[in-house]
C-alpha positions in Angstrom: 52.4 110.6 127.9 54.7 109.3 125.3 53.4 105.2 124.2 55.7 102.8 122.6 54.8 99.8 120.5 57.8 96.9 120.3 56.9 94.8 117.9 58.9 90.9 117.9 62.0 90.6 115.3 62.2 86.8 115.1 60.9 83.6 116.3 61.4 80.4 118.0 59.9 76.8 116.7 59.5 74.2 119.9 59.6 71.8 116.6 61.5 72.9 113.3 60.5 69.1 111.7 56.5 69.6 111.7 56.2 73.4 112.0 57.3 75.6 109.1 57.0 79.2 108.7 56.5 81.7 105.6 56.5 85.2 105.0 58.2 85.2 108.3 58.4 89.5 108.5 54.9 90.1 108.2 54.6 88.6 111.8 57.3 91.0 113.2 54.3 94.3 112.4 52.7 96.0 114.9 48.4 95.1 115.0 47.2 97.7 112.7 48.7 95.4 110.0 46.7 93.3 107.4 49.5 90.7 106.1 50.0 87.9 107.6 53.3 85.4 108.2 52.0 81.3 108.2 52.8 78.7 110.4 51.9 74.9 108.9 51.5 71.9 111.2 52.6 69.1 109.3 52.2 66.4 111.8 49.3 64.0 111.4 48.0 64.2 115.0 47.0 66.5 118.1 50.2 67.1 119.6 51.4 70.8 120.4 53.6 72.5 118.9 54.4 76.4 119.4 56.0 79.6 117.7 57.3 81.8 120.0 57.5 85.3 118.8 60.9 87.1 120.3 63.1 90.0 119.8 60.8 92.6 121.7 63.8 96.0 122.0 62.9 97.0 125.4 65.9 99.3 125.1 63.0 101.7 122.7 61.9 103.0 126.3 64.7 105.3 127.9 66.3 103.8 131.2 65.3 107.1 132.7 61.4 106.6 131.7 58.4 105.4 134.8 56.3 103.4 132.8 52.8 103.9 133.9 51.0 100.5 131.8 51.5 98.5 129.4 49.9 96.2 127.4 50.7 93.3 125.2 48.8 92.3 121.3 47.9 89.4 119.1 46.6 89.5 115.9 45.7 86.2 114.6 43.6 83.9 113.1 43.7 80.5 112.3 42.9 77.4 110.0 42.5 73.6 111.7 44.1 74.6 115.2 42.9 73.6 118.1 40.4 76.2 119.9 39.8 74.7 123.4 41.1 77.5 125.9 43.6 74.6 127.0 46.0 75.6 124.3 45.0 79.2 124.0 48.5 81.8 123.4 50.4 82.7 126.7 53.6 85.0 127.3 56.6 83.1 128.2 60.1 83.3 129.5 62.1 81.1 127.2 60.2 78.3 126.8 58.2 78.2 130.1 55.2 79.8 130.6 54.3 82.6 132.2 51.0 84.3 133.5 49.5 86.4 131.4 47.1 84.6 128.5 44.5 85.7 125.7 41.5 83.9 124.3 42.0 81.6 121.7 42.5 82.3 117.9 39.4 82.0 116.1 39.3 81.6 112.0 38.6 85.8 112.0 41.7 87.6 112.0 41.3 89.8 115.2 43.6 91.7 118.1 43.9 89.9 121.1 45.0 90.9 124.7 46.9 88.9 127.1 45.3 89.9 130.2 46.2 88.1 134.2 49.8 89.7 133.2 51.8 89.3 137.2 55.0 90.6 135.4 55.6 94.4 136.0 57.5 96.3 133.6 61.0 95.2 135.5 60.4 91.9 135.3 59.0 91.7 131.6 62.4 94.3 130.3 64.6 91.3 132.4 63.3 88.7 130.7 65.2 90.1 127.4 65.7 88.6 124.4 64.1 85.6 126.5 60.5 86.8 126.6 58.1 86.1 123.6 54.5 84.9 122.9 53.6 81.7 122.6 51.0 80.5 119.9 50.1 76.9 120.2 49.6 74.9 116.6 48.1 72.0 117.8 46.1 70.6 115.4 41.9 70.4 115.8 41.9 67.0 114.1 45.0 64.8 113.3 44.1 64.4 109.6 43.0 68.4 109.1 45.7 70.6 108.1 46.6 73.6 110.9 47.7 76.9 109.8 48.5 79.9 112.0 48.5 82.9 110.5 50.1 85.6 112.2 49.6 89.7 110.9 51.6 91.1 114.2 52.0 91.4 118.1 53.4 94.5 120.0 53.8 95.5 123.5 52.2 98.9 123.9 54.2 100.9 126.8 53.1 104.0 128.3 55.5 106.0 130.2 57.0 109.3 131.3 60.8 110.7 131.4 61.4 112.8 134.4 63.6 116.0 133.2 64.9 115.7 129.8 68.4 117.5 129.6 70.4 118.7 126.6 73.7 118.3 125.5 75.2 120.4 123.1 78.5 119.7 121.4 80.9 122.3 119.5 83.8 121.5 117.6 86.3 124.5 116.1 89.3 123.0 113.9 89.9 120.3 111.8 88.6 116.9 112.5 85.3 115.5 113.9 83.1 114.6 116.8 80.5 112.0 118.0 77.8 112.5 118.4 77.7 116.2 117.2 74.7 118.7 117.7 72.3 118.4 120.5 71.0 115.1 121.8 68.2 115.0 124.3 69.6 112.7 127.6 68.4 112.4 131.0 70.0 112.7 134.4 72.3 109.8 135.3 72.6 108.9 132.0 76.6 108.2 130.6 77.9 110.5 127.8 80.5 109.3 125.7 82.2 111.8 123.5 84.9 110.7 119.8 87.4 113.2 119.0 89.2 112.7 115.8 91.5 115.0 115.2 92.4 115.6 111.1 96.0 115.9 112.0 96.8 113.3 114.7 99.6 115.7 116.3 96.8 119.0 117.0 96.4 119.8 120.5 93.1 118.5 121.4 91.7 121.1 124.4 87.8 120.9 126.0 85.4 122.4 127.7 82.5 121.4 129.8 80.0 124.3 130.6 83.0 126.4 130.6 85.3 124.3 132.6 88.4 123.1 131.4 88.5 118.9 131.3 90.9 118.4 128.9 92.8 116.8 131.7 89.7 113.9 131.6 90.3 113.1 127.8 91.3 109.4 127.3 93.9 109.3 124.4 93.6 105.9 122.0 96.0 104.8 119.9 95.7 104.1 115.7 93.9 100.3 115.5 92.4 98.1 113.4 89.7 95.2 113.9 90.5 91.3 112.7 87.8 88.5 111.9 88.8 85.4 112.6 87.4 81.5 112.4 88.4 78.9 114.2 92.0 77.0 112.9 91.8 73.7 115.2 89.5 71.7 117.5 90.2 69.0 120.9 87.9 67.7 122.0 86.9 66.5 125.9 84.2 64.1 127.3 82.3 63.7 124.0 80.6 60.3 124.0 79.2 60.3 120.4 80.0 62.5 117.4 83.7 64.0 118.6 84.8 64.2 114.3 81.0 66.5 113.8 83.2 69.5 115.6 85.4 69.8 112.6 83.3 70.7 110.9 82.6 74.6 112.6 87.1 74.5 112.0 87.8 77.0 108.7 83.7 78.5 109.2 82.6 81.9 110.5 79.0 81.8 111.7 78.1 83.8 108.9 79.5 81.4 105.9 78.7 78.0 108.3 80.0 74.6 107.3 77.4 73.2 104.8 77.7 69.8 106.6 75.8 68.8 109.5 73.0 70.8 109.6 71.3 68.4 111.2 74.3 66.2 113.2 74.6 66.1 116.9 77.8 65.6 119.3 76.4 64.3 122.6 78.1 63.1 126.4 77.8 60.5 128.1 74.5 60.4 130.3 74.6 62.5 133.6 77.9 64.1 131.9 78.7 67.1 129.6 81.4 67.2 127.2 83.1 69.5 125.0 84.3 70.8 121.5 87.3 73.9 122.2 88.0 76.0 118.7 90.8 77.8 119.3 92.6 80.9 116.8 95.4 82.1 115.0 95.6 85.6 116.5 99.4 86.3 115.4 98.2 89.4 113.4 97.7 91.2 116.6 100.4 93.0 118.0 101.9 91.9 121.1 101.6 95.7 122.3 98.2 96.4 121.3 95.1 97.2 124.2 92.2 95.4 123.1 89.3 97.7 122.7 86.3 94.7 122.1 86.0 91.3 121.7 82.6 89.5 120.1 82.1 86.3 118.9 79.1 84.9 116.9 78.4 81.0 117.0 75.8 79.5 114.4 75.0 75.9 115.2 71.8 74.2 117.1 70.6 72.0 120.0 69.2 68.7 119.5 66.3 69.5 121.8 64.3 72.4 122.7 64.8 71.1 125.9 67.1 73.2 128.1 68.0 71.2 131.4 71.4 69.8 133.0 70.5 66.9 130.3 70.1 69.0 127.5 72.7 71.3 126.8 74.0 72.9 123.9 76.0 75.9 124.9 78.6 78.2 123.7 81.1 80.2 126.8 84.3 82.0 126.1 87.8 80.4 127.8 91.2 81.8 128.4 93.7 79.0 129.4 90.9 77.2 131.9 89.5 80.1 133.3 85.6 81.1 131.6 85.7 84.4 130.8 81.8 84.8 129.6 78.5 83.9 130.2 76.8 80.6 129.5 74.7 80.9 126.3 72.6 78.7 124.6 71.4 77.6 121.1 67.9 78.1 121.4 66.4 76.2 118.8 66.7 73.0 117.2 67.0 74.9 114.0 70.0 76.5 113.2 70.4 79.8 114.9 73.5 82.7 115.5 74.1 83.5 119.0 76.6 86.1 120.6 78.9 86.3 123.3 81.0 88.7 125.0 83.8 88.8 127.6 82.5 89.7 131.0 85.6 91.8 131.4 88.2 93.4 129.4 90.7 91.2 127.6 94.3 91.3 127.7 96.3 90.9 124.2 98.3 88.2 126.3 95.1 85.9 127.5 94.2 85.8 123.6 97.0 83.2 123.3 95.4 81.3 125.5 91.8 82.1 123.7 89.3 79.1 122.8 85.3 78.7 122.8 84.0 76.3 124.4 80.8 74.4 122.9 79.2 72.1 125.6 77.2 69.6 125.1 75.1 67.3 127.0 73.0 63.3 126.8 71.1 65.2 124.5 73.6 67.8 122.6 74.0 70.0 119.4 76.1 71.1 116.9 78.1 73.9 115.9 78.6 74.8 112.0 80.4 77.6 112.4 82.8 80.8 114.4 83.5 84.2 114.0 85.9 86.0 116.8 85.8 90.1 115.8 88.3 91.9 118.1 89.1 95.4 117.8 92.1 96.7 119.0 94.8 99.8 119.0 98.5 100.3 119.6 100.7 102.7 120.7 102.1 104.0 117.3 100.4 107.2 117.8 97.2 108.8 118.7 93.9 108.1 116.6 91.2 109.7 118.4 90.4 110.7 121.8 87.4 110.0 124.0 85.6 111.8 126.9 83.2 110.5 129.4 80.9 112.1 131.7 77.9 111.6 133.7 74.4 113.4 132.6 73.9 116.5 135.3 71.2 119.3 133.5 71.9 120.8 130.5 75.2 120.4 129.2 77.7 122.4 126.5 80.8 120.9 125.4 82.9 122.5 123.3 85.8 120.8 121.6 89.1 123.1 120.4 91.4 121.0 117.8 94.4 122.6 116.9 95.6 126.5 117.4 98.0 128.3 119.1 98.7 127.1 122.6 99.2 129.8 124.9 102.4 129.7 126.9 103.9 132.5 129.3 106.9 134.6 128.2 109.1 136.2 130.5 110.4 139.3 128.9 113.8 142.2 130.2 114.0 145.2 129.0 117.7 145.7 127.8 118.7 149.3 126.2 115.0 150.3 125.9 113.8 146.8 123.8 112.1 144.6 125.7 113.7 141.0 125.2 112.4 137.4 125.7 114.2 135.5 128.5 115.5 132.3 126.8 117.3 130.7 130.1 117.2 131.5 133.9 119.6 130.9 136.5 119.8 131.2 140.0 123.2 131.0 142.3 122.4 128.0 144.9 125.6 127.3 147.4 127.5 129.6 145.3 127.0 128.2 142.2 124.6 129.1 139.3 122.4 126.2 138.6 119.8 126.7 135.6 116.2 126.8 136.7 113.1 126.8 134.4 112.4 130.2 133.3 108.4 129.6 134.3 109.4 129.0 138.1 112.6 131.9 137.9 110.1 134.4 140.4 108.0 133.9 143.0 104.8 135.9 142.0 104.6 137.1 145.2 107.5 138.8 145.7 109.1 142.1 144.4 112.4 142.2 142.4 114.6 144.9 141.8 116.9 144.8 138.9 120.8 145.5 140.1 124.4 145.5 137.4 
């Protein structure tokens, strides 16, 4: 049976004021590692503060896989951290502990296995990016410096995959196909092939296991991708800090405002307010087909708690209609969140498109937003896609260009065969031109007359 080792790729601190991390990349190794990332607790008190290891790539395991077992492991040691079982590491969904803990971290580097895990694989996978390992960095004594040294963590997964299939693609002619060659997939997987002719006017034909499926091709027009930043903002229901909303205007998520990195806007108690950021989409033609929209927001929340009172989240809107799920900023430290629309977006919807940042009585702030739109137009075909559901081994053959075979009608005239260019049929006493291909019935015998 194959075994995969899923490692973390990010972390979250319950307090960025008192916890700090150095050499974070070392924490993202598996438990064979001998190098560590360091977490330092600077507060002179015995308050519990946590680091959460997150970002395990559950997609590493094939969708068709049957998981027979999994084990969560952590390699760490500590100095000056409480070793009471009350503060041992736990598994977590978001910031909430779930069943599954390991023995307290000691001053000796060791691999710890989490036991008492009640979640099955599907549940664990369903937590997605919210799943994490919660490590308490509480000082054993208020005046003793506390360090946690994390060498790595992993979810060790043993699984089987029934009936692997091969999907093989071949290309004849000038252009490219992607993917090309042979891929291993599984029954029920969706397979999409992209075909890009060098000559955009060339004929494209496709067969699947010898059967012509050209009619199932989807043509895509020439297109482009634009990246936009907010050009304006309006606010509603903001109790304090509404001027801070301006910080994100003109700034992308990748190059955020340098102002307001620790500022917060918030609504009145028992309510929420929002800042609505708008964008200039005039560079996208009015006849464009929107292929994808991705929005990245850079910001933070005022408190690590997430509730109806503690709100700092972004939502995509077209007019007054939400067109995405809410995505919470996970940390009081500035970080990046990504939003995508729940359904396909039309060009007209972009004319009323905004990104709303909602805040509660304990709020937060956005410092930069990037809206990335990929679109195509009807001004000529750029490429084709062919989509099929895998069922058994499959060969997809693509032909670009080449002569198109057509049926031609010939008659023998003065001993020579001459192609017929036009055909006429007498209808109600009048000769009417008809298609050459439909001039004769294949089930009828004809005799040439004078």
